[in-house]
FIKOLZA-1660 file (N, C-alpha, C; in steps of 0.1 Angstrom, whole numbers, plus 5000, padded with zeros to 4 digits):
% residues 87
   i   px   py   pz ch aa at
   1 7480 4896 4768  A  M  N
   1 7468 4899 4761  A  M CA
   1 7469 4908 4750  A  M  C
   2 7477 4919 4752  A  F  N
   2 7479 4929 4742  A  F CA
   2 7485 4922 4729  A  F  C
   3 7496 4914 4731  A  H  N
   3 7502 4906 4720  A  H CA
   3 7492 4898 4712  A  H  C
   4 7483 4892 4719  A  F  N
   4 7473 4883 4712  A  F CA
   4 7464 4891 4703  A  F  C
   5 7460 4903 4708  A  L  N
   5 7451 4912 4700  A  L CA
   5 7459 4918 4688  A  L  C
   6 7471 4921 4690  A  F  N
   6 7480 4926 4680  A  F CA
   6 7481 4916 4669  A  F  C
   7 7485 4904 4672  A  F  N
   7 7487 4894 4661  A  F CA
   7 7474 4889 4655  A  F  C
   8 7463 4890 4663  A  L  N
   8 7450 4887 4657  A  L CA
   8 7446 4898 4646  A  L  C
   9 7448 4911 4650  A  L  N
   9 7446 4922 4640  A  L CA
   9 7456 4920 4627  A  L  C
  10 7468 4917 4630  A  L  N
  10 7478 4915 4619  A  L CA
  10 7473 4904 4610  A  L  C
  11 7469 4893 4617  A  Y  N
  11 7464 4880 4609  A  Y CA
  11 7452 4885 4600  A  Y  C
  12 7443 4892 4605  A  F  N
  12 7431 4895 4598  A  F CA
  12 7433 4909 4590  A  F  C
  13 7445 4914 4589  A  L  N
  13 7447 4926 4582  A  L CA
  13 7441 4926 4567  A  L  C
  14 7443 4916 4560  A  P  N
  14 7438 4916 4546  A  P CA
  14 7422 4917 4546  A  P  C
  15 7416 4910 4556  A  S  N
  15 7402 4911 4557  A  S CA
  15 7397 4925 4561  A  S  C
  16 7404 4932 4569  A  L  N
  16 7400 4945 4573  A  L CA
  16 7402 4955 4562  A  L  C
  17 7414 4954 4554  A  I  N
  17 7415 4963 4542  A  I CA
  17 7405 4960 4531  A  I  C
  18 7400 4947 4529  A  G  N
  18 7391 4944 4518  A  G CA
  18 7377 4945 4523  A  G  C
  19 7374 4949 4535  A  R  N
  19 7360 4948 4539  A  R CA
  19 7349 4956 4530  A  R  C
  20 7353 4965 4523  A  D  N
  20 7344 4973 4515  A  D CA
  20 7344 4969 4501  A  D  C
  21 7351 4958 4497  A  K  N
  21 7352 4953 4484  A  K CA
  21 7339 4944 4480  A  K  C
  22 7337 4942 4467  A  K  N
  22 7326 4934 4464  A  K CA
  22 7329 4919 4466  A  K  C
  23 7342 4915 4467  A  D  N
  23 7345 4902 4471  A  D CA
  23 7350 4900 4485  A  D  C
  24 7345 4908 4494  A  A  N
  24 7350 4908 4509  A  A CA
  24 7347 4895 4515  A  A  C
  25 7337 4887 4511  A  L  N
  25 7336 4874 4518  A  L CA
  25 7346 4864 4513  A  L  C
  26 7350 4865 4501  A  G  N
  26 7361 4856 4495  A  G CA
  26 7374 4860 4501  A  G  C
  27 7377 4872 4503  A  I  N
  27 7390 4876 4509  A  I CA
  27 7390 4872 4523  A  I  C
  28 7378 4874 4530  A  F  N
  28 7378 4868 4544  A  F CA
  28 7380 4853 4545  A  F  C
  29 7373 4846 4536  A  L  N
  29 7374 4831 4536  A  L CA
  29 7389 4826 4534  A  L  C
  30 7395 4833 4523  A  V  N
  30 7409 4829 4521  A  V CA
  30 7418 4833 4533  A  V  C
  31 7416 4844 4539  A  N  N
  31 7424 4848 4550  A  N CA
  31 7421 4839 4561  A  N  C
  32 7409 4835 4564  A  L  N
  32 7405 4827 4576  A  L CA
  32 7411 4812 4574  A  L  C
  33 7410 4807 4562  A  L  N
  33 7413 4793 4560  A  L CA
  33 7428 4791 4556  A  L  C
  34 7434 4800 4548  A  F  N
  34 7447 4799 4543  A  F CA
  34 7457 4810 4548  A  F  C
  35 7452 4819 4557  A  G  N
  35 7460 4829 4562  A  G CA
  35 7472 4824 4571  A  G  C
  36 7470 4812 4577  A  W  N
  36 7481 4807 4585  A  W CA
  36 7493 4803 4577  A  W  C
  37 7492 4801 4564  A  T  N
  37 7503 4799 4555  A  T CA
  37 7507 4813 4551  A  T  C
  38 7519 4815 4548  A  L  N
  38 7524 4828 4545  A  L CA
  38 7519 4831 4531  A  L  C
  39 7518 4822 4523  A  I  N
  39 7514 4824 4508  A  I CA
  39 7498 4827 4508  A  I  C
  40 7490 4821 4515  A  G  N
  40 7476 4824 4518  A  G CA
  40 7473 4838 4522  A  G  C
  41 7482 4842 4532  A  W  N
  41 7480 4855 4538  A  W CA
  41 7484 4866 4527  A  W  C
  42 7495 4864 4520  A  V  N
  42 7500 4874 4510  A  V CA
  42 7489 4874 4499  A  V  C
  43 7484 4864 4495  A  L  N
  43 7474 4863 4483  A  L CA
  43 7462 4870 4488  A  L  C
  44 7456 4869 4501  A  A  N
  44 7445 4876 4505  A  A CA
  44 7448 4891 4507  A  A  C
  45 7460 4895 4511  A  L  N
  45 7464 4909 4512  A  L CA
  45 7464 4915 4498  A  L  C
  46 7471 4908 4488  A  L  N
  46 7471 4914 4474  A  L CA
  46 7457 4915 4468  A  L  C
  47 7448 4905 4471  A  W  N
  47 7435 4905 4466  A  W CA
  47 7427 4918 4472  A  W  C
  48 7429 4919 4486  A  A  N
  48 7423 4931 4492  A  A CA
  48 7429 4944 4487  A  A  C
  49 7441 4945 4483  A  C  N
  49 7446 4958 4479  A  C CA
  49 7443 4960 4463  A  C  C
  50 7439 4950 4456  A  A  N
  50 7437 4952 4442  A  A CA
  50 7424 4961 4440  A  A  C
  51 7424 4967 4429  A  S  N
  51 7412 4976 4426  A  S CA
  51 7400 4968 4422  A  S  C
  52 7388 4974 4425  A  D  N
  52 7376 4969 4422  A  D CA
  52 7371 4972 4408  A  D  C
  53 7376 4984 4403  A  R  N
  53 7370 4989 4391  A  R CA
  53 7377 4982 4379  A  R  C
  54 7370 4978 4369  A  P  N
  54 7376 4973 4358  A  P CA
  54 7382 4984 4349  A  P  C
  55 7391 4981 4341  A  A  N
  55 7397 4991 4332  A  A CA
  55 7387 4997 4322  A  A  C
  56 7385 5009 4320  A  A  N
  56 7375 5014 4310  A  A CA
  56 7381 5013 4296  A  A  C
  57 7374 5007 4287  A  L  N
  57 7378 5006 4273  A  L CA
  57 7371 5015 4265  A  L  C
  58 7378 5022 4256  A  R  N
  58 7372 5032 4247  A  R CA
  58 7376 5028 4233  A  R  C
  59 7366 5025 4224  A  Y  N
  59 7368 5022 4211  A  Y CA
  59 7367 5033 4201  A  Y  C
  60 7375 5035 4191  A  A  N
  60 7374 5045 4182  A  A CA
  60 7363 5043 4172  A  A  C
  61 7355 5053 4169  A  P  N
  61 7344 5051 4159  A  P CA
  61 7350 5048 4145  A  P  C
  62 7343 5042 4138  A  A  N
  62 7347 5039 4123  A  A CA
  62 7348 5052 4114  A  A  C
  63 7342 5061 4119  A  G  N
  63 7344 5074 4111  A  G CA
  63 7357 5081 4112  A  G  C
  64 7365 5077 4120  A  G  N
  64 7378 5084 4122  A  G CA
  64 7376 5098 4130  A  G  C
  65 7368 5097 4141  A  G  N
  65 7368 5109 4149  A  G CA
  65 7380 5113 4157  A  G  C
  66 7379 5125 4162  A  R  N
  66 7389 5131 4171  A  R CA
  66 7389 5128 4186  A  R  C
  67 7399 5125 4193  A  F  N
  67 7398 5123 4207  A  F CA
  67 7407 5133 4214  A  F  C
  68 7403 5136 4226  A  C  N
  68 7410 5144 4236  A  C CA
  68 7423 5137 4239  A  C  C
  69 7435 5143 4239  A  S  N
  69 7447 5137 4244  A  S CA
  69 7449 5136 4258  A  S  C
  70 7441 5145 4265  A  R  N
  70 7441 5144 4280  A  R CA
  70 7432 5134 4287  A  R  C
  71 7420 5133 4282  A  C  N
  71 7411 5124 4289  A  C CA
  71 7405 5113 4279  A  C  C
  72 7408 5115 4267  A  G  N
  72 7403 5104 4256  A  G CA
  72 7389 5105 4252  A  G  C
  73 7381 5116 4256  A  A  N
  73 7368 5117 4251  A  A CA
  73 7366 5120 4237  A  A  C
  74 7357 5115 4230  A  P  N
  74 7355 5118 4215  A  P CA
  74 7351 5132 4215  A  P  C
  75 7355 5140 4205  A  T  N
  75 7351 5154 4202  A  T CA
  75 7351 5158 4189  A  T  C
  76 7344 5167 4185  A  V  N
  76 7344 5173 4171  A  V CA
  76 7348 5187 4171  A  V  C
  77 7349 5193 4183  A  L  N
  77 7353 5208 4184  A  L CA
  77 7369 5208 4186  A  L  C
  78 7373 5220 4187  A  Q  N
  78 7388 5223 4190  A  Q CA
  78 7391 5222 4205  A  Q  C
  79 7381 5222 4213  A  Y  N
  79 7381 5220 4227  A  Y CA
  79 7373 5209 4232  A  Y  C
  80 7378 5201 4240  A  C  N
  80 7372 5189 4247  A  C CA
  80 7361 5194 4255  A  C  C
  81 7348 5188 4253  A  S  N
  81 7337 5192 4262  A  S CA
  81 7338 5185 4276  A  S  C
  82 7345 5175 4276  A  A  N
  82 7346 5168 4290  A  A CA
  82 7356 5174 4300  A  A  C
  83 7368 5178 4295  A  C  N
  83 7378 5184 4304  A  C CA
  83 7382 5198 4299  A  C  C
  84 7379 5203 4289  A  G  N
  84 7382 5217 4284  A  G CA
  84 7396 5218 4277  A  G  C
  85 7404 5208 4275  A  A  N
  85 7417 5209 4270  A  A CA
  85 7415 5211 4255  A  A  C
  86 7426 5217 4249  A  R  N
  86 7426 5220 4235  A  R CA
  86 7429 5207 4227  A  R  C
  87 7422 5203 4218  A  V  N
  87 7425 5190 4210  A  V CA
  87 7435 5193 4200  A  V  C
% end
């Protein structure tokens, strides 16, 4: 009985890891339907471990402003107002 529960938890590990993601239902369905194949299980695991946040893009203004080298925030002063670093 213990072995069955262990393998059941191992099988649904991607679903458990991705349960708080916005695509949790998709991860669960891929894990449920294709997890019996090694490729489906690995894809579900990679999807569950992938970050939810899109990469933030910052565009430079046309006026040629200055940016903080530490955090990338635009600034006009010698010190960054976001992180306090010297520009």
